[in-house]
C-alpha positions as CSV (number, residue, x, y, z in Angstrom):
1,M,-20.5,11.3,-49.2
2,K,-16.7,12.2,-49.6
3,Y,-16.8,15.5,-47.4
4,T,-18.8,12.9,-44.6
5,A,-16.3,10.4,-44.8
6,D,-13.2,12.9,-44.8
7,F,-14.6,14.7,-41.8
8,T,-15.1,10.9,-40.1
9,I,-11.6,9.8,-40.5
10,K,-10.3,13.2,-39.3
11,R,-12.4,13.1,-36.0
12,I,-11.1,9.9,-35.8
13,E,-7.8,10.6,-36.1
14,L,-8.2,13.7,-34.0
15,I,-9.8,11.3,-31.1
16,S,-6.5,8.4,-31.5
17,V,-4.1,11.5,-30.8
18,L,-5.7,12.5,-27.9
19,I,-5.6,9.1,-26.6
20,I,-2.0,8.7,-27.1
21,N,-1.3,12.0,-25.9
22,W,-3.6,10.9,-22.6
23,N,-1.5,7.9,-22.0
24,E,2.0,9.6,-22.8
25,F,0.8,12.0,-20.2
26,L,-0.1,9.3,-17.3
27,Q,2.7,7.3,-17.9
28,P,5.3,8.7,-15.6
29,Y,2.5,8.8,-13.0
30,E,2.2,5.1,-13.2
31,Q,5.8,5.0,-13.3
32,A,5.9,6.9,-10.2
33,V,3.1,4.7,-8.5
34,S,5.2,1.7,-9.2
35,E,8.5,2.7,-7.9
36,I,7.2,4.2,-4.6
37,T,4.9,1.4,-4.1
38,L,8.3,-1.0,-4.8
39,K,10.4,0.9,-2.5
40,L,7.9,0.6,0.4
41,E,7.2,-2.8,0.1
42,N,11.0,-3.4,0.6
43,V,10.8,-1.4,3.8
44,V,8.0,-3.8,4.9
45,A,10.0,-6.9,3.5
46,Q,13.1,-5.0,5.9
47,Y,10.7,-4.7,9.0
48,E,10.1,-8.6,8.4
49,M,13.6,-9.8,8.2
50,A,14.3,-8.2,11.4
51,Y,11.2,-9.7,13.1
52,K,10.0,-6.5,13.9
53,H,6.8,-5.0,14.5
54,C,6.3,-2.8,10.6
55,P,3.9,0.4,10.7
56,I,3.1,0.0,7.5
57,E,0.4,-2.6,7.2
58,Q,-1.0,-2.0,3.4
59,I,-0.4,-0.1,0.2
60,D,-2.6,0.5,-2.6
61,G,-1.3,2.3,-5.5
62,R,-3.2,4.0,-8.4
63,V,-3.5,6.7,-11.2
64,K,-6.7,8.9,-11.8
65,S,-8.7,8.2,-14.8
66,V,-8.8,10.6,-17.6
67,S,-12.5,10.9,-16.7
68,S,-11.7,12.1,-13.0
69,I,-9.0,14.7,-14.0
70,L,-11.2,16.4,-16.4
71,E,-13.8,16.2,-13.8
72,K,-11.6,17.9,-11.2
73,A,-9.9,20.1,-13.3
74,M,-13.8,21.8,-14.4
75,R,-14.9,21.7,-10.7
76,K,-11.4,23.4,-9.7
77,D,-11.6,25.6,-12.8
78,V,-7.8,24.7,-13.7
79,A,-7.3,25.1,-17.3
80,M,-5.8,21.6,-19.3
81,E,-2.2,23.2,-19.6
82,E,-2.2,23.5,-16.0
83,I,-3.3,20.1,-14.8
84,A,0.0,18.8,-14.4
85,Q,0.8,21.6,-11.5
86,K,-2.4,21.9,-10.0
87,I,-3.9,18.8,-9.8
88,E,-1.4,17.0,-7.0
89,D,-3.4,13.5,-7.0
90,I,-3.3,12.4,-10.5
91,A,-0.6,9.7,-8.7
92,G,-2.1,8.2,-5.1
93,L,-0.5,6.1,-2.8
94,R,-2.6,5.1,0.5
95,I,-0.5,3.5,3.3
96,I,-2.7,1.7,5.8
97,C,-1.7,1.0,9.4
98,Y,-2.9,-0.5,12.9
99,F,-2.5,2.1,15.0
100,V,-3.1,6.1,14.8
101,E,0.4,6.1,16.3
102,D,1.8,4.5,13.7
103,I,1.0,7.1,11.0
104,E,3.6,9.4,12.9
105,K,6.1,7.0,12.3
106,I,5.1,6.5,8.5
107,V,5.4,10.5,7.6
108,D,8.6,10.6,9.5
109,M,9.6,7.5,7.3
110,I,9.0,9.0,4.5
111,K,10.5,12.8,5.4
112,E,14.1,10.5,5.9
113,R,13.8,10.2,2.1
114,E,13.7,13.7,1.4
115,G,16.5,15.0,-0.7
116,F,17.0,11.3,-2.1
117,D,14.5,10.9,-4.1
118,M,11.4,13.1,-3.2
119,K,10.7,16.7,-1.5
120,I,7.6,17.2,0.3
121,V,5.4,20.0,-0.9
122,A,2.8,19.9,1.5
123,E,1.2,18.6,4.4
124,R,-2.3,18.5,5.6
125,D,-3.1,16.5,9.1
126,Y,-6.6,15.3,9.0
127,V,-6.2,13.4,12.0
128,N,-5.3,15.8,14.6
129,N,-7.8,18.2,12.4
130,T,-10.6,16.2,11.4
131,K,-13.0,17.5,8.8
132,Q,-16.5,18.5,9.4
133,S,-17.9,15.3,7.7
134,G,-15.5,12.9,10.1
135,Y,-12.9,12.3,7.6
136,R,-9.4,11.5,9.3
137,S,-6.3,10.8,7.4
138,Y,-2.8,12.1,7.1
139,H,-2.0,13.7,3.4
140,L,1.3,14.4,1.8
141,I,2.1,16.0,-1.4
142,I,5.4,14.8,-2.5
143,E,7.3,15.6,-5.7
144,Y,9.3,12.7,-6.8
145,D,12.2,12.3,-8.7
146,L,11.4,10.1,-12.1
147,I,14.2,8.9,-14.3
148,T,12.2,8.5,-17.7
149,Y,13.6,8.1,-21.5
150,K,13.7,12.0,-21.7
151,G,15.5,12.6,-18.4
152,R,14.5,13.5,-15.0
153,E,11.3,14.4,-14.7
154,K,9.7,15.6,-11.3
155,I,6.1,13.9,-10.9
156,K,3.6,15.1,-8.0
157,A,1.6,12.9,-5.6
158,E,-0.3,12.3,-3.0
159,I,0.4,10.0,-0.2
160,Q,-2.7,9.4,2.4
161,I,-2.3,7.8,5.3
162,R,-4.3,6.5,7.7
163,T,-5.5,3.4,10.1
164,M,-7.5,0.4,8.9
165,S,-10.6,1.8,10.9
166,M,-10.3,5.3,9.1
167,N,-10.1,3.6,5.9
168,F,-12.9,1.9,6.2
169,W,-15.2,5.0,6.8
170,A,-13.7,6.5,3.9
171,T,-14.6,4.1,1.9
172,M,-18.1,4.1,3.1
173,E,-18.3,7.8,2.7
174,H,-17.1,8.1,-0.4
175,S,-19.8,5.4,-1.6
176,M,-22.3,7.7,-0.5
177,R,-21.3,10.8,-1.7
178,Y,-21.1,9.1,-4.9
179,K,-24.5,7.6,-4.4
180,Y,-25.9,11.1,-4.1
181,N,-24.0,12.6,-6.3
182,G,-21.9,14.5,-3.6
183,N,-25.4,16.2,-1.8
184,I,-25.7,13.5,1.1
185,P,-28.7,14.0,2.9
186,E,-28.3,15.7,6.5
187,H,-29.4,12.6,8.4
188,V,-26.6,10.3,6.6
189,Q,-24.3,12.8,7.0
190,Q,-25.2,12.8,11.1
191,R,-24.9,9.1,11.1
192,L,-21.6,9.3,9.0
193,T,-20.0,11.9,11.8
194,S,-21.2,9.8,15.0
195,S,-19.8,6.3,13.0
196,A,-16.7,8.4,12.2
197,E,-15.8,9.1,16.1
198,A,-17.2,5.8,16.6
199,A,-14.4,4.5,14.2
200,F,-11.6,6.9,16.0
201,Q,-12.5,5.8,19.8
202,L,-11.6,2.5,18.3
203,D,-8.5,3.3,17.1
204,K,-7.7,4.9,20.7
205,E,-8.8,1.5,22.5
206,M,-6.5,-1.0,20.1
207,S,-3.6,1.2,20.8
208,T,-4.1,0.8,24.4
209,I,-4.0,-2.6,24.1
210,R,-1.1,-2.3,21.3
211,D,1.7,-4.0,23.1
212,E,-0.1,-7.3,23.2
213,I,-1.2,-7.1,19.7
214,V,2.1,-6.0,18.1
215,E,3.5,-9.3,20.6
216,A,1.0,-11.6,18.6
217,E,1.6,-10.0,15.2
218,K,5.4,-11.1,15.9
219,V,4.8,-14.6,16.6
220,I,2.4,-14.8,13.9
221,L,5.4,-13.8,11.6
222,T,7.7,-15.8,13.4
223,I,5.6,-18.7,13.1
224,S,5.1,-18.3,9.2
225,L,9.0,-17.4,8.5
226,T,10.0,-20.5,10.3
227,V,7.5,-22.5,8.3
228,N,8.8,-21.2,5.4
229,E,11.7,-22.1,6.5
230,I,11.9,-25.8,7.3
231,L,9.3,-27.1,4.4
232,S,12.2,-25.1,2.0
233,N,14.7,-27.1,4.0
234,L,12.4,-30.2,3.6
235,Q,12.5,-29.8,0.0
236,K,15.9,-29.8,-0.4
237,L,16.8,-32.8,1.7
238,Y,14.0,-34.5,-0.8
239,N,16.2,-34.1,-3.7
240,V,19.6,-35.3,-2.0
241,A,18.5,-37.4,0.9
242,E,16.9,-40.9,1.8
243,I,12.9,-40.3,1.2
244,E,11.9,-42.7,3.8
245,K,14.1,-40.2,6.1
246,V,12.8,-37.1,4.9
247,N,9.5,-38.2,5.0
248,E,9.8,-39.3,8.8
249,L,11.4,-35.6,9.0
250,N,7.8,-34.4,7.3
251,R,5.6,-36.5,9.9
252,E,7.6,-35.2,12.8
253,F,7.2,-31.7,11.5
254,I,3.5,-31.5,11.3
255,E,3.2,-33.2,14.9
256,I,5.5,-30.2,16.3
257,Y,3.3,-28.1,14.4
258,Q,0.3,-29.2,15.7
259,L,1.4,-28.7,19.0
260,N,1.3,-24.6,18.9
261,D,4.7,-24.7,20.5
262,L,7.0,-22.1,18.9
263,D,10.3,-23.2,20.8
264,K,9.9,-26.7,19.6
265,L,9.2,-25.4,16.0
266,L,12.6,-23.1,16.2
267,M,14.4,-25.6,17.9
268,F,13.6,-28.1,14.6
269,K,14.0,-25.5,12.1
270,E,17.5,-25.7,13.3
271,R,17.9,-29.0,13.2
272,I,16.6,-29.5,9.6
273,K,18.6,-26.5,8.5
274,V,21.9,-28.3,10.2
275,M,21.2,-31.2,7.9
276,A,19.9,-29.7,4.8
277,D,23.8,-27.7,5.3
278,I,25.6,-31.4,5.7
279,Y,23.6,-32.6,2.4
280,K,24.9,-29.4,0.4
281,V,28.3,-29.4,1.4
282,R,28.2,-33.3,0.8
283,Y,26.9,-33.2,-2.6
């Protein structure tokens, strides 16, 4: 019995060490995903502050699970000690945009960071060189400079850039591949390929009416920022001005907002801003 108990304890200790090692191995990748995501979100915020159309619509980041890493290592015949060098998508980011033209802009945006905090080590253009399955996306493999408690470290990460329709198709295709264990039936694959072409035609159609879409997007953003500023200044006035006066302004704001007139909304914003500034100086 003693031998069995000791063996069990040693086995538990070994499993614990493996878990701790994996956590330590993956932590820099999690840090890299977090840092790159934050930097890209700051770029989006700068576009919004400038009231400009941002090519980035959505940013998603993830670190592969241990089981996914091991499965890929086995499939690619990668030795355990070579995982960090040969598996390039342990850290992954996906950037979603509205238009096909935005993909190139985002690629250029990332390339501008070369020499600063990252280096592009590989590019794979599946937008112009579509995979046989119909898959479209633009992939960048980067080396990201990371500062850890151990010092400077270079982490490989994959950045996928695609439109919303490309992403929807890729998500469906991934689900089918998982359902059929990688062996999608021919008739299903044909339908997927046809739908990929239909999605790409939709992207092209959206590009032809791009200017109208971008203009509408800018108006929506302007309204959102204007309303936020008005509400913020009204809240400040509630703290220092007469309640009834502020209630009257609040009712006026609701009436103007319901008119759906951007010019009047902007004029009202300036009025409230001036009042808030006056009370700020006074009190």
